[in-house]
C-alpha positions as CSV (number, residue, x, y, z in Angstrom):
1,H,82.8,113.2,116.6
2,I,83.6,109.9,114.8
3,R,79.9,109.0,114.7
4,N,79.1,112.5,113.3
5,A,81.6,111.9,110.5
6,F,80.2,108.6,109.6
7,I,76.7,110.0,109.5
8,Q,77.6,112.7,107.3
9,E,79.3,110.2,104.8
10,R,76.2,108.9,103.0
11,N,78.2,105.9,101.4
12,I,78.5,104.3,104.9
13,E,75.5,102.5,106.5
14,I,76.4,103.6,110.2
15,E,73.7,101.2,111.5
16,N,76.0,98.1,110.6
17,I,79.1,99.7,112.2
18,D,79.8,99.5,116.0
19,I,82.5,102.3,117.1
20,R,84.3,102.1,120.2
21,T,86.8,104.6,121.7
22,D,88.9,105.0,124.8
23,P,90.2,108.1,126.5
24,L,93.5,107.3,125.0
25,G,92.4,108.0,121.5
26,Q,92.2,104.4,120.5
27,V,89.3,103.5,118.1
28,T,88.0,100.2,117.4
29,L,85.4,99.6,114.5
30,E,83.5,96.4,113.9
31,G,80.6,95.3,112.0
32,H,80.1,95.1,108.2
33,V,80.1,97.2,104.8
34,H,79.4,96.1,101.2
35,S,82.8,97.0,99.8
36,L,86.5,97.6,100.5
37,V,86.2,101.4,99.8
38,Q,83.5,101.8,102.5
39,K,85.8,99.8,105.1
40,R,88.7,101.9,103.9
41,L,87.0,105.2,104.0
42,C,85.8,104.2,107.7
43,E,89.4,104.0,108.8
44,V,90.5,107.2,107.1
45,L,87.4,109.2,108.6
46,C,88.6,108.1,112.1
47,W,92.3,109.3,111.3
48,W,90.7,112.6,110.4
49,I,89.5,113.3,113.9
50,P,91.8,115.3,116.0
51,G,93.0,113.1,119.0
52,V,92.6,109.7,117.3
53,T,95.8,107.8,118.2
54,S,95.2,104.5,116.8
55,V,92.5,102.7,114.7
56,D,91.6,98.8,114.9
57,N,89.4,98.3,111.8
58,R,87.8,94.9,112.4
59,I,84.9,95.7,109.9
60,E,84.2,92.9,107.4
61,V,83.2,93.2,103.7
62,Q,80.2,91.2,102.9
63,P,80.3,89.6,100.4
64,P,84.0,89.4,100.5
65,E,86.0,91.3,97.6
66,S,89.2,90.5,96.3
67,D,91.9,93.2,96.8
68,N,94.4,94.3,94.3
69,D,96.3,97.5,93.2
70,E,93.8,98.8,90.9
71,E,91.0,98.5,93.8
72,L,93.6,100.3,96.3
73,K,94.2,103.0,93.6
74,D,90.4,103.6,93.2
75,N,89.8,103.7,97.1
76,L,92.6,106.1,97.4
77,I,91.2,108.4,94.7
78,T,87.9,108.3,96.6
79,I,89.6,109.1,99.9
80,L,91.5,112.0,98.4
81,E,88.4,113.5,96.5
82,K,86.6,113.5,100.3
83,D,89.4,115.4,101.9
84,S,88.8,119.2,101.6
85,L,92.4,120.1,101.8
86,V,93.1,118.1,98.6
87,D,92.3,118.3,94.9
88,P,93.6,115.0,93.4
89,R,92.5,116.3,89.9
90,K,96.0,117.8,89.6
91,F,97.9,114.7,90.1
92,Q,98.4,111.1,89.7
93,V,98.2,108.2,91.9
94,R,100.1,104.9,91.0
95,V,99.9,101.8,93.1
96,Q,102.3,98.5,92.6
97,G,102.4,96.0,95.3
98,G,100.5,98.3,97.8
99,C,103.3,100.8,97.3
100,V,101.7,104.3,96.3
101,T,103.4,107.1,94.2
102,L,101.9,110.5,94.1
103,S,102.9,112.7,91.2
104,G,102.0,115.9,89.7
105,R,101.3,119.3,91.3
106,A,99.8,120.2,94.8
107,G,98.7,123.8,95.2
108,S,100.5,124.1,98.6
109,D,102.8,122.2,100.9
110,T,99.4,121.6,103.1
111,E,97.7,120.0,100.3
112,R,100.9,117.9,99.5
113,D,101.3,116.6,103.1
114,A,97.6,116.0,103.4
115,A,97.6,113.8,100.3
116,E,100.5,111.8,101.6
117,R,98.8,111.4,105.1
118,D,95.5,110.3,103.5
119,C,97.4,107.6,101.6
120,W,99.1,106.3,105.0
121,Y,95.9,106.4,106.8
122,T,94.5,103.9,104.2
123,P,94.5,100.2,104.9
124,G,96.5,98.2,102.3
125,V,99.1,100.8,101.8
126,R,102.6,99.8,102.6
127,E,104.8,102.6,101.3
128,V,104.2,106.1,100.2
129,T,106.4,108.1,97.7
130,N,105.4,111.7,97.4
131,D,106.5,113.2,94.2
132,L,104.2,116.0,94.4
133,E,105.5,119.3,93.6
134,T,104.2,122.5,95.0
135,G,103.5,125.9,93.7
């Protein structure tokens, strides 16, 4: 399932990534990608697979990129746009010191919860404040 999710994501070069899983749902990712957003997306794609209990993301970014709040925000928006349960055009994402705040409107509790989960799944996020209103 994980390999299929990676293959469907055209931005990830699957041939550069080794995926190992065990019967307990633990996933280990190794290899390299060309950007932080690709590394983060690999981890989130794993978390979206039912039965995954942990992800050890050892993927390296080559060449290395510096990480900052603006990069994390851009990565989060990309990830939220890929989630079929979420429409991030209706809300705002703020990041300060790795702490994420979601504000605006979500179409449902399901969308609100999915957006928060996606943030927690993203490497580099230390805290999530979900101020999304529903309705």
